[in-house]
C-alpha positions as CSV (number, residue, x, y, z in Angstrom):
1,M,0.0,0.0,0.0
2,T,1.3,3.5,-0.9
3,T,0.2,7.0,-0.1
4,K,-0.2,9.9,-2.4
5,P,3.1,11.1,-3.9
6,Q,4.7,14.0,-2.0
7,A,6.8,16.8,-3.5
8,V,9.4,19.3,-2.2
9,I,11.1,22.2,-4.1
10,E,14.3,23.8,-3.0
11,I,15.2,27.3,-4.2
12,G,18.9,27.4,-3.9
13,S,21.8,29.8,-4.8
14,T,22.5,28.2,-8.1
15,G,19.2,26.6,-9.1
16,I,15.7,25.4,-8.3
17,R,15.3,21.7,-7.6
18,L,12.2,19.4,-7.5
19,L,11.9,16.0,-5.8
20,V,8.8,13.8,-6.0
21,A,8.6,10.7,-3.8
22,E,6.1,8.0,-2.9
23,I,6.0,6.7,0.7
24,T,4.6,3.4,1.6
25,D,2.8,2.5,4.8
26,K,6.0,0.8,5.9
27,N,7.9,4.1,5.6
28,K,9.7,3.0,2.5
29,R,10.5,5.9,0.1
30,Y,10.6,5.7,-3.6
31,I,11.9,8.5,-5.8
32,L,9.4,9.1,-8.7
33,D,10.7,12.3,-10.3
34,R,13.6,14.7,-10.1
35,S,14.2,18.0,-11.9
36,E,16.7,20.8,-11.7
37,L,16.9,24.1,-13.5
38,P,19.7,26.7,-13.1
39,V,18.8,30.1,-11.8
40,A,21.5,32.7,-10.8
41,L,20.0,33.8,-7.5
42,G,23.3,33.6,-5.7
43,R,25.2,35.7,-8.3
44,D,22.6,38.4,-7.9
45,V,22.4,38.5,-4.1
46,F,26.1,37.9,-3.3
47,T,27.0,40.7,-5.8
48,T,24.3,43.4,-5.4
49,G,22.3,42.2,-2.4
50,T,19.1,42.1,-4.4
51,I,17.4,39.5,-6.7
52,S,17.1,41.2,-10.1
53,R,13.9,41.5,-12.1
54,E,15.3,39.2,-14.7
55,T,16.1,36.5,-12.2
56,L,12.7,36.9,-10.5
57,L,11.0,36.3,-13.9
58,Q,13.2,33.3,-14.5
59,C,12.2,31.9,-11.1
60,L,8.5,32.4,-11.8
61,H,8.9,30.6,-15.1
62,V,10.7,27.6,-13.5
63,M,8.1,27.4,-10.6
64,N,5.2,27.5,-13.1
65,R,6.9,24.8,-15.1
66,F,7.4,22.6,-12.0
67,G,3.7,23.3,-11.1
68,E,2.7,21.8,-14.5
69,Q,5.0,18.9,-13.9
70,L,3.4,18.2,-10.5
71,D,-0.1,18.4,-12.0
72,G,0.8,15.1,-13.8
73,W,1.4,13.5,-10.4
74,G,-1.8,14.8,-8.9
75,I,0.0,17.1,-6.5
76,T,-1.3,20.7,-6.0
77,R,0.8,23.7,-5.5
78,E,-0.6,24.2,-2.0
79,E,0.4,20.6,-1.1
80,T,4.0,21.1,-2.2
81,T,6.6,22.0,0.4
82,V,8.9,24.8,-0.9
83,I,12.0,26.0,0.9
84,A,14.5,28.7,0.1
85,T,18.1,28.8,1.4
86,R,20.8,31.4,1.8
87,A,20.5,33.4,-1.4
88,V,16.8,34.3,-0.8
89,R,17.5,34.6,3.0
90,E,20.0,37.3,2.4
91,A,18.2,39.2,-0.4
92,N,17.2,42.7,0.4
93,N,14.0,42.1,-1.5
94,R,13.3,38.7,0.1
95,D,9.7,39.5,1.2
96,P,8.6,40.9,-2.2
97,F,10.3,37.9,-3.9
98,V,8.4,35.3,-1.7
99,D,5.2,37.2,-2.1
100,R,5.5,37.4,-5.9
101,I,6.0,33.7,-6.2
102,K,2.9,33.1,-4.1
103,V,0.8,35.4,-6.1
104,A,2.1,34.4,-9.6
105,T,2.6,30.7,-9.1
106,G,0.5,29.6,-6.1
107,F,3.5,28.2,-4.2
108,N,4.1,29.1,-0.5
109,V,7.8,29.6,0.1
110,H,9.4,28.9,3.5
111,V,12.8,30.6,4.0
112,I,14.9,28.5,6.3
113,D,17.9,29.5,8.3
114,G,21.3,27.8,8.1
115,I,21.0,25.7,11.2
116,E,17.7,24.3,9.8
117,E,19.7,23.3,6.6
118,N,22.0,21.5,9.0
119,R,19.1,19.7,10.6
120,L,17.6,18.5,7.3
121,M,21.0,17.4,6.1
122,Y,21.7,15.4,9.3
123,I,18.3,13.6,8.8
124,A,19.0,12.9,5.2
125,V,22.6,11.6,5.8
126,T,21.7,9.4,8.7
127,D,18.9,7.9,6.8
128,C,21.1,7.2,3.8
129,L,23.9,5.7,5.9
130,Q,21.5,3.1,7.2
131,E,21.7,1.3,3.8
132,G,25.5,0.9,4.1
133,S,27.8,-0.4,6.8
134,V,28.8,3.1,7.9
135,S,27.7,4.3,11.3
136,V,28.4,7.6,12.9
137,Q,26.8,6.7,16.2
138,Q,30.0,5.8,18.1
139,S,32.6,7.5,15.9
140,N,34.2,10.9,15.4
141,S,32.8,12.3,12.2
142,I,32.5,15.3,10.0
143,I,29.5,15.9,7.8
144,L,30.2,18.6,5.2
145,E,28.2,20.1,2.4
146,I,29.4,23.0,0.2
147,T,26.6,24.8,-1.7
148,G,26.5,27.9,-3.8
149,G,26.0,30.2,-0.7
150,T,27.1,28.2,2.4
151,T,29.3,25.6,3.8
152,E,27.3,23.4,6.3
153,V,29.5,21.6,8.8
154,M,28.5,19.1,11.5
155,L,31.1,17.7,14.0
156,M,30.3,14.5,15.8
157,E,32.4,13.2,18.7
158,C,31.7,9.6,19.7
159,G,28.4,9.9,17.9
160,R,27.3,13.1,19.8
161,M,26.9,16.4,18.2
162,A,30.0,18.5,19.1
163,G,29.3,21.4,16.8
164,A,27.1,22.6,13.9
165,H,27.9,25.6,11.8
166,S,26.5,27.3,8.7
167,M,29.4,29.3,7.3
168,R,29.2,32.0,4.7
169,L,31.4,30.2,2.2
170,G,29.9,28.9,-1.0
171,T,31.1,28.3,-4.5
172,V,29.2,31.3,-5.9
173,I,30.7,33.5,-3.2
174,I,34.2,32.3,-3.9
175,E,33.6,32.8,-7.7
176,Q,32.4,36.4,-7.0
177,Q,35.6,37.1,-5.0
178,M,37.7,35.8,-7.9
179,R,35.8,37.9,-10.4
180,A,36.3,41.0,-8.2
181,L,40.0,40.3,-8.1
182,M,40.1,39.4,-11.8
183,G,41.9,36.3,-10.5
184,N,42.1,32.6,-11.4
185,I,41.8,29.3,-9.5
186,D,44.9,30.0,-7.5
187,D,43.3,33.1,-6.1
188,G,40.2,30.9,-5.3
189,R,42.5,28.5,-3.5
190,R,44.1,31.3,-1.4
191,F,40.6,32.6,-0.5
192,I,39.4,29.2,0.7
193,E,42.7,28.5,2.6
194,E,42.4,31.8,4.4
195,F,38.7,31.1,5.3
196,I,39.6,27.6,6.6
197,R,42.6,29.0,8.5
198,N,40.3,31.5,10.3
199,T,37.8,28.8,11.2
200,R,40.2,26.0,12.0
201,G,40.5,27.2,15.6
202,T,36.8,27.1,16.2
203,L,36.5,23.6,14.8
204,K,39.5,22.3,16.8
205,N,38.0,23.7,20.0
206,E,35.0,21.5,19.4
207,I,36.7,18.3,18.3
208,N,40.2,16.8,17.7
209,L,40.3,17.0,13.9
210,E,43.3,14.5,13.8
211,K,41.0,11.8,15.3
212,I,38.2,12.1,12.8
213,Q,37.3,8.6,11.6
214,H,34.6,9.4,9.0
215,F,34.5,12.3,6.6
216,I,31.1,12.4,5.0
217,A,30.9,14.8,2.0
218,V,27.4,15.7,0.6
219,G,26.6,17.4,-2.6
220,N,26.2,16.8,-6.4
221,D,29.8,17.8,-7.1
222,M,31.1,15.1,-4.7
223,K,28.7,12.6,-6.2
224,V,30.2,13.3,-9.7
225,A,33.7,12.9,-8.2
226,S,32.7,9.5,-6.6
227,L,31.5,8.2,-10.0
228,F,34.9,8.8,-11.5
229,A,37.2,8.2,-8.5
230,G,35.2,6.1,-6.1
231,K,33.2,2.9,-5.8
232,P,29.6,2.1,-4.7
233,V,28.9,0.8,-1.2
234,S,25.2,0.5,-1.6
235,S,22.4,2.0,-3.8
236,F,22.9,5.6,-2.6
237,L,26.3,5.5,-0.9
238,W,29.8,5.8,-2.4
239,E,33.3,5.9,-1.0
240,M,36.6,7.3,-2.3
241,N,40.2,6.6,-1.4
242,R,41.6,10.0,-0.4
243,N,44.6,9.7,-2.7
244,D,42.3,8.9,-5.6
245,F,40.1,11.9,-4.8
246,D,43.2,14.2,-4.5
247,R,44.4,13.1,-8.0
248,F,40.9,13.6,-9.5
249,V,40.7,17.1,-8.0
250,D,44.2,18.1,-9.3
251,E,43.3,16.8,-12.7
252,V,40.0,18.7,-12.9
253,Q,41.7,22.0,-12.1
254,H,43.3,21.9,-15.6
255,Y,39.9,21.5,-17.4
256,T,38.0,24.3,-19.1
257,I,34.4,24.9,-18.4
258,E,33.5,23.4,-21.7
259,E,35.5,20.3,-21.0
260,C,33.7,19.9,-17.6
261,V,30.3,20.1,-19.4
262,A,31.3,17.5,-22.0
263,R,33.2,15.0,-19.7
264,F,31.0,15.1,-16.6
265,K,27.6,15.9,-18.2
266,L,27.1,19.0,-16.0
267,S,25.1,22.1,-16.9
268,Y,27.2,25.1,-17.9
269,S,26.2,26.8,-14.6
270,D,27.3,23.9,-12.5
271,S,30.5,23.6,-14.5
272,Q,31.5,27.2,-13.6
273,T,31.8,26.3,-10.0
274,F,32.8,22.6,-10.2
275,Q,36.5,23.1,-9.8
276,I,36.1,25.5,-6.9
277,S,33.7,23.2,-5.2
278,L,36.0,20.2,-5.3
279,L,39.0,22.3,-4.3
280,A,37.1,23.5,-1.2
281,Y,36.2,19.9,-0.2
282,K,39.8,18.9,-0.6
283,L,41.1,21.6,1.6
284,F,38.6,20.8,4.3
285,I,39.5,17.1,4.1
286,N,43.1,18.1,4.5
287,L,42.3,19.2,8.1
288,T,41.9,15.5,9.0
289,N,43.9,12.3,8.6
290,V,41.1,10.2,7.1
291,H,42.0,7.8,4.3
292,T,38.4,7.3,2.9
293,I,35.7,9.8,2.0
294,I,32.1,8.7,2.2
295,V,29.6,10.3,-0.3
296,P,25.9,9.7,0.3
297,E,23.6,10.5,-2.6
298,T,21.1,12.6,-0.8
299,S,20.1,16.2,-0.1
300,I,18.1,18.5,2.2
301,R,15.1,17.7,0.0
302,E,15.3,14.1,1.1
303,G,15.7,15.3,4.7
304,L,12.6,17.5,4.3
305,L,10.6,14.6,3.0
306,I,11.7,12.3,5.9
307,S,11.0,14.9,8.6
308,T,7.6,16.1,7.3
309,M,6.0,13.3,5.3
310,M,6.9,10.1,7.1
311,E,5.5,8.7,10.3
312,P,7.4,9.9,13.3
313,N,10.0,7.4,14.5
314,K,10.2,7.6,18.3
315,K,13.7,6.1,18.5
316,L,15.0,8.5,15.8
317,Q,13.3,11.5,17.4
318,L,14.9,10.7,20.8
319,E,18.3,10.3,19.1
320,F,17.8,13.6,17.3
321,N,16.8,15.4,20.6
322,A,19.9,13.9,22.2
323,Q,22.0,15.5,19.5
324,I,20.4,18.9,20.2
325,T,21.2,18.7,23.9
326,A,24.7,17.5,23.1
327,S,25.2,20.5,20.9
328,A,24.1,22.8,23.8
329,Q,26.3,21.0,26.3
330,N,29.3,21.5,24.0
331,L,28.5,25.2,23.7
332,L,28.4,25.5,27.5
333,K,31.8,23.7,27.7
334,K,33.2,26.1,25.1
335,Y,32.3,29.0,27.5
336,Q,33.6,27.2,30.6
337,G,30.2,26.9,32.2
338,D,29.3,25.0,35.4
339,E,28.4,21.7,33.8
340,A,27.3,19.9,37.0
341,H,24.9,22.8,37.9
342,A,23.6,22.9,34.3
343,E,22.9,19.1,34.3
344,Y,21.1,19.3,37.7
345,V,18.9,22.2,36.5
346,R,18.2,20.4,33.3
347,G,17.0,17.3,35.2
348,A,15.0,19.3,37.7
349,S,13.3,21.3,34.9
350,I,12.3,18.2,33.0
351,A,10.9,16.6,36.2
352,I,8.7,19.7,36.8
353,Y,7.7,19.8,33.1
354,D,6.7,16.1,33.1
355,A,4.7,16.6,36.4
356,L,2.8,19.4,34.7
357,R,2.6,17.9,31.2
358,H,-1.2,17.4,31.1
359,E,-1.9,21.1,31.8
360,L,1.0,22.9,30.1
361,G,-0.6,23.0,26.7
362,L,2.8,22.8,25.0
363,D,4.1,20.4,22.3
364,G,7.0,18.0,22.6
365,H,9.4,20.4,21.1
366,A,8.9,22.8,24.0
367,R,10.4,20.1,26.3
368,V,13.6,20.2,24.2
369,L,13.7,24.0,24.4
370,L,13.5,23.8,28.1
371,E,16.4,21.3,28.3
372,V,18.6,23.6,26.1
373,S,17.6,26.7,28.2
374,A,18.5,24.9,31.4
375,I,21.8,23.8,30.0
376,L,22.7,27.3,28.8
377,H,21.0,29.5,31.4
378,D,24.2,30.5,33.2
379,I,26.5,30.6,30.1
380,G,26.7,34.4,30.5
381,M,28.9,33.9,33.6
382,F,31.8,33.6,31.1
383,I,31.5,37.4,30.6
384,R,30.5,38.5,34.1
385,A,28.6,37.2,37.1
386,Q,26.7,40.5,37.5
387,D,23.7,40.5,35.2
388,H,24.9,37.2,33.8
389,N,21.3,36.4,32.6
390,K,21.6,39.3,30.1
391,H,25.0,38.1,28.9
392,S,23.5,34.6,28.6
393,R,20.8,36.0,26.3
394,Y,23.5,37.7,24.2
395,I,25.7,34.6,23.8
396,I,22.8,32.3,23.0
397,T,21.4,34.8,20.5
398,H,24.7,34.9,18.6
399,S,25.4,31.1,18.7
400,E,24.2,28.1,16.8
401,V,22.6,25.1,18.4
402,F,22.2,22.1,16.2
403,G,18.6,21.3,15.4
404,L,17.2,24.6,16.6
405,S,15.8,27.2,14.2
406,H,16.4,31.0,14.6
407,D,13.0,31.3,16.3
408,D,13.9,28.5,18.7
409,V,17.3,30.1,19.6
410,T,15.5,33.4,20.2
411,M,13.1,31.7,22.6
412,V,15.9,29.9,24.4
413,A,17.8,33.2,24.8
414,Q,14.8,34.9,26.3
415,I,14.0,31.9,28.7
416,A,17.7,32.0,29.9
417,N,17.4,35.8,30.4
418,Y,14.4,35.4,32.6
419,H,15.8,32.7,34.8
420,K,16.7,35.3,37.4
421,G,15.8,38.9,38.4
422,S,12.5,40.6,39.2
423,A,11.6,41.4,35.6
424,Q,9.0,39.1,34.0
425,P,8.6,38.1,30.3
426,Q,5.1,39.4,30.0
427,E,6.4,42.9,30.8
428,D,9.0,42.9,28.0
429,P,8.0,44.9,24.9
430,E,10.4,42.9,22.8
431,I,8.6,39.6,23.7
432,W,5.3,41.2,22.9
433,L,6.4,41.4,19.3
434,L,6.7,37.6,19.1
435,P,3.8,35.3,18.1
436,R,1.4,34.5,20.9
437,K,2.4,30.8,20.9
438,N,6.1,31.8,21.4
439,R,5.2,34.3,24.1
440,L,3.4,31.6,26.1
441,T,6.2,29.1,25.6
442,I,8.7,31.6,26.9
443,L,6.5,32.5,29.9
444,K,5.8,28.9,31.0
445,L,9.3,27.6,30.5
446,S,10.9,30.6,32.2
447,A,8.7,30.0,35.2
448,I,9.7,26.3,35.3
449,L,13.4,27.2,34.9
450,R,13.4,29.6,37.8
451,V,12.0,27.0,40.2
452,A,14.6,24.4,39.0
453,D,17.4,26.8,39.4
454,A,16.2,27.7,42.9
455,L,16.6,24.0,43.9
456,D,20.3,24.3,43.3
457,R,20.9,27.8,44.7
458,G,24.3,26.9,46.1
459,H,25.5,25.0,43.0
460,Q,26.2,22.0,45.2
461,Q,23.5,19.6,43.9
462,N,22.4,18.8,47.4
463,L,18.8,18.1,46.7
464,T,19.3,15.1,44.4
465,D,16.5,13.0,45.7
466,F,13.1,14.7,45.7
467,T,9.6,13.9,44.5
468,I,7.0,16.3,43.1
469,H,3.3,16.1,44.3
470,L,0.5,18.2,42.8
471,A,-2.5,19.0,45.0
472,K,-5.5,21.3,44.3
473,D,-3.5,24.5,44.7
474,T,0.0,23.5,45.7
475,I,3.1,21.8,44.1
476,T,5.2,20.2,46.8
477,F,8.8,19.3,46.4
478,R,9.4,16.6,49.1
479,V,13.1,16.0,49.8
480,K,14.1,12.7,51.3
481,G,16.4,12.7,54.4
482,H,17.1,15.4,56.9
483,R,18.5,18.5,55.3
484,N,18.7,22.2,56.0
485,L,16.6,23.7,53.2
486,N,16.8,27.4,54.3
487,L,18.9,28.4,51.4
488,E,16.7,26.7,48.8
489,K,13.5,28.1,50.5
490,L,14.9,31.6,50.4
491,A,15.7,31.1,46.7
492,M,12.2,29.7,46.0
493,A,10.7,32.7,47.7
494,E,12.7,34.9,45.4
495,K,12.1,32.9,42.2
496,G,8.7,31.3,42.7
497,E,6.4,34.2,42.1
498,L,6.4,33.8,38.3
499,F,5.6,30.1,38.6
500,E,2.7,30.7,41.0
501,N,1.3,33.5,38.8
502,V,1.5,31.4,35.6
503,F,0.3,28.0,36.9
504,G,-1.7,29.0,40.0
505,Y,0.2,26.6,42.3
506,K,1.8,27.6,45.6
507,I,5.3,26.1,45.9
508,V,6.0,24.1,49.0
509,L,9.5,22.7,49.8
510,V,9.7,20.2,52.6
């Protein structure tokens, strides 16, 4: 038994790509149709900051053409999921562009941020690796994709997310730099080397690059390289010996664009950046000592299909949530935070959340946001103890946490900000600008976080054995054993008002 075919469209820096798939009731996915047409969005935006009228008209033509193609599969434009990446995200006329596509073609475009691209790529890659013998669950791995506008990097240490970054380095951006300098491929190499040199320190702080066991390279250019310099592992998985890949990259640098078109069956647009792309992959791989490169034949379009169209897999969701919290823990470690206190507050927060789960009115994702907020609430101590909650908000706002969107990070930053002090979220004009659902999430989770933090006022984790009991109008934290609770009771009196106002429960600590 199969379900109705599903379609996703990606509006990228170098082209617009369509994927149609059929999903069975056993969560098997069959690709029915693929299409790709080049559009120079990146060249417009990364040069002038604006999508030109000519490019807009070209996009409208492509989207209407894809709409007619989808009619043949019985898929309406409203049913199609459309995402746009960095080029549209950075365009000065982003909103008019998205609106024009909606009005002229009927497609609703969702502009995603860089960390969301990371999330979708992680989902796609881990799904693809299941078909081969490769596993990143217990290994040190790098997952890398270089697109027209970004370089997406995920670092995994012993299978746990150590860092996720969306870097402003893409083949179109590199090409634009070369054009501005009227340079050649050697200038492109120097530009990439300088970029990698500037980011190497950040990557090394998160993981020992010399101990990387798996280098997983995603993207069409690496797929082409694996066809000529690698061997298949399974239907959608290839591997290349590093020396063979290096020789292939060096050989390709001497080809003209026309030779790339003829030899590798690439479009002229893709051939313009093919050499730059492979060179960038090679220089990133040079940061490690890996002998083999793994190339999955997948993309964020597959990731989007898996995440939105297929039945939720509880085990995979738990694993994904664990990667989110691992990324937050690594960020805290980077800023030399009190990991023991953070872990205690995380556990206490979740205990309170679960005790109230039937009356919170929040979805499962809010629980993950609470965990991340608890882990990072004191991260601002790195700057200064005084007003550290405000510094926490600043650091979180300007950081990336794997698996969290920009809106998610904004909420986490606000929750961390309100874990202390007399100010309350509902009094903040900045929070009133957020959607109602987000405001309520911040309010409820801030109230829970304050209580959890009060339970470890001395940062000594003394109250490790407690139970939570809900009565008609009280929530009682019953601590086992004979302990002096004066410090925690004082903290609860200071921090409990928001909780009592939001949930209507009086807090009792005995």
